[in-house]
C-alpha positions in Angstrom: 11.5 42.1 20.0 8.2 41.5 18.3 9.7 41.6 14.8 12.4 39.1 15.9 9.6 36.8 17.3 7.8 37.1 13.9 10.9 36.2 12.0 11.5 33.2 14.2 7.9 32.1 13.9 8.1 32.2 10.1 11.2 29.9 10.1 9.2 27.4 12.3 6.3 27.0 9.9 5.8 23.6 8.4 3.9 22.8 5.2 2.1 19.5 5.8 2.5 18.5 2.1 6.1 19.2 1.5 7.7 19.1 4.9 5.7 16.2 6.5 4.5 14.4 3.4 1.0 14.6 4.7 -1.4 11.9 3.3 1.6 9.9 2.0 2.0 6.4 3.3 5.0 5.8 5.6 6.7 2.6 4.4 10.1 1.1 4.5 12.6 1.9 1.7 12.3 -0.2 -1.4 15.7 -1.9 -0.7 14.4 -3.1 2.7 11.5 -4.8 0.9 13.7 -6.2 -1.7 12.1 -4.2 -4.5 14.4 -3.1 -7.4 11.7 -2.3 -10.0 8.8 0.2 -10.0 6.6 -0.7 -7.0 3.4 -0.4 -9.2 4.8 -2.9 -11.7 5.9 -5.3 -8.9 2.4 -5.1 -7.3 0.7 -5.6 -10.7 2.8 -8.7 -11.4 2.1 -10.1 -7.9 -1.6 -9.5 -8.2 -1.9 -11.0 -11.7 0.0 -14.1 -10.5 -2.4 -14.4 -7.5 -5.4 -13.9 -9.8 -4.3 -16.9 -11.9 -3.8 -19.0 -8.7 -7.1 -18.1 -7.1 -9.2 -18.6 -10.3 -7.5 -21.5 -12.1 -10.7 -22.6 -13.8 -12.3 -19.3 -14.6 -13.9 -19.0 -18.0 -12.6 -16.4 -20.5 -15.3 -13.8 -19.7 -14.8 -14.2 -15.9 -11.0 -13.7 -16.3 -11.7 -10.6 -18.5 -13.9 -9.2 -15.8 -11.4 -10.0 -13.1 -8.6 -8.4 -15.0 -10.6 -5.2 -15.7 -11.5 -4.9 -12.0 -7.8 -5.5 -11.0 -6.7 -2.8 -13.5 -9.1 -0.4 -11.9 -8.0 -1.3 -8.3 -4.3 -1.0 -9.3 -5.0 2.3 -10.9 -6.5 3.7 -7.8 -3.7 2.3 -5.6 -1.1 3.8 -7.9 -2.8 7.1 -8.2 -2.7 7.5 -4.4 0.9 6.3 -4.2 0.1 3.3 -2.1 1.8 0.5 -4.2 4.8 0.3 -1.8 2.4 0.2 1.2 0.5 -2.8 -0.3 3.8 -4.5 -1.0 4.9 -3.9 2.6 1.7 -5.4 3.9 2.0 -8.4 1.6 5.6 -8.9 2.8 4.4 -8.9 6.4 1.7 -11.4 5.6 4.2 -13.7 3.8 6.5 -13.6 6.9 3.5 -14.5 9.2 2.6 -17.4 6.9 6.2 -18.6 6.8 6.1 -18.7 10.6 3.2 -21.1 10.4 0.4 -18.7 11.3 -2.7 -17.9 9.4 -3.0 -14.2 9.1 -6.4 -12.7 9.3 -7.8 -9.2 10.1 -9.0 -8.7 13.6 -12.4 -7.1 14.1 -14.1 -6.3 17.4 -16.6 -9.0 18.6 -20.2 -7.9 18.1 -20.9 -8.5 21.8 -18.3 -6.0 22.7 -20.1 -3.1 20.9 
């Protein structure tokens, strides 16, 4: 009976990395988000477009610095596999804005600490 229990226990073992995708973001499928291309490319295009919108009068050096920083940030996001997660959050924020609300992060009030 003990050997049967051991065999059963071995079949019940889970590997957090391969079985549960431990440390991987859980996001909707690309089709649900309307993404047909590589998520990292879509995120990069979206960010570069927003950079131009947010800094329309930036001087050449400032734009160079901003793009270098953006490349670094996108590299980190991509290395961790979070491009789709960031796109899902952006999609949610867009929906909230389309409903007429101003999305903002919530933080606890200092007096509640």
